[in-house]
C-alpha positions in Angstrom: 0.0 0.0 0.0 1.1 3.6 -0.7 0.4 6.7 1.3 0.7 10.4 0.5 3.0 12.3 2.9 2.2 16.0 2.9 4.4 18.8 4.2 2.4 22.0 4.5 4.1 25.4 5.2 2.4 28.6 6.2 4.8 31.2 4.8 6.0 34.5 6.4 3.9 34.1 9.6 3.9 36.8 12.3 6.1 39.9 12.9 9.3 37.8 12.4 8.0 36.4 9.0 8.8 32.8 10.0 7.7 29.8 7.9 5.7 27.3 10.0 5.6 23.8 8.6 4.0 20.5 9.5 4.0 17.0 8.0 1.5 14.1 8.0 -0.2 11.5 5.9 -3.3 12.4 4.0 -6.3 10.2 4.8 -7.6 8.7 1.6 -11.1 7.3 0.9 -9.7 4.3 -0.9 -6.3 2.6 -0.6 -3.6 3.5 -3.1 -2.1 0.3 -4.4 0.3 1.5 -7.1 2.7 4.4 -7.5 0.7 5.5 -10.5 -2.5 5.7 -8.5 -0.6 7.8 -5.9 0.8 10.1 -8.6 -2.7 10.7 -10.0 -4.0 11.4 -6.5 -1.2 13.9 -5.9 -1.9 15.7 -9.2 -5.6 15.9 -8.4 -5.0 17.2 -4.9 -2.5 19.7 -6.2 -4.8 21.1 -8.8 -7.7 21.3 -6.3 -5.8 23.4 -3.7 -3.4 25.3 -5.9 -5.1 28.7 -6.3 -6.5 28.7 -2.7 -3.0 28.0 -1.3 -1.4 30.6 -3.5 -4.0 33.2 -2.3 -3.2 32.3 1.4 0.6 32.1 1.0 0.7 28.4 1.8 3.2 25.9 0.3 2.8 22.2 0.1 5.0 19.2 -0.9 3.4 15.9 -1.6 5.2 12.6 -2.0 4.2 8.9 -2.3 5.6 6.7 0.5 5.4 2.9 0.5 3.7 1.7 3.7 5.7 -1.3 4.8 4.0 -1.5 8.2 0.3 -1.6 7.2 -0.5 1.3 9.6 -2.6 4.3 8.9 -0.5 6.7 11.0 3.1 6.8 12.0 
């Protein structure tokens, strides 16, 4: 099974203009079995949030990670 690891950063936050980032796995409604399915999901997610994130000064990195443990959260 494959999971999508997201790192989301809120850019230039506060008076000191610091970037605040966090990482976690995106919960999916159906399992991602292949890397190709994961890549399509990443493309769909990216297109969906792109303009909203630009407007709000948010950056995001998404990557496919093989789940060797069979867990939903690490």
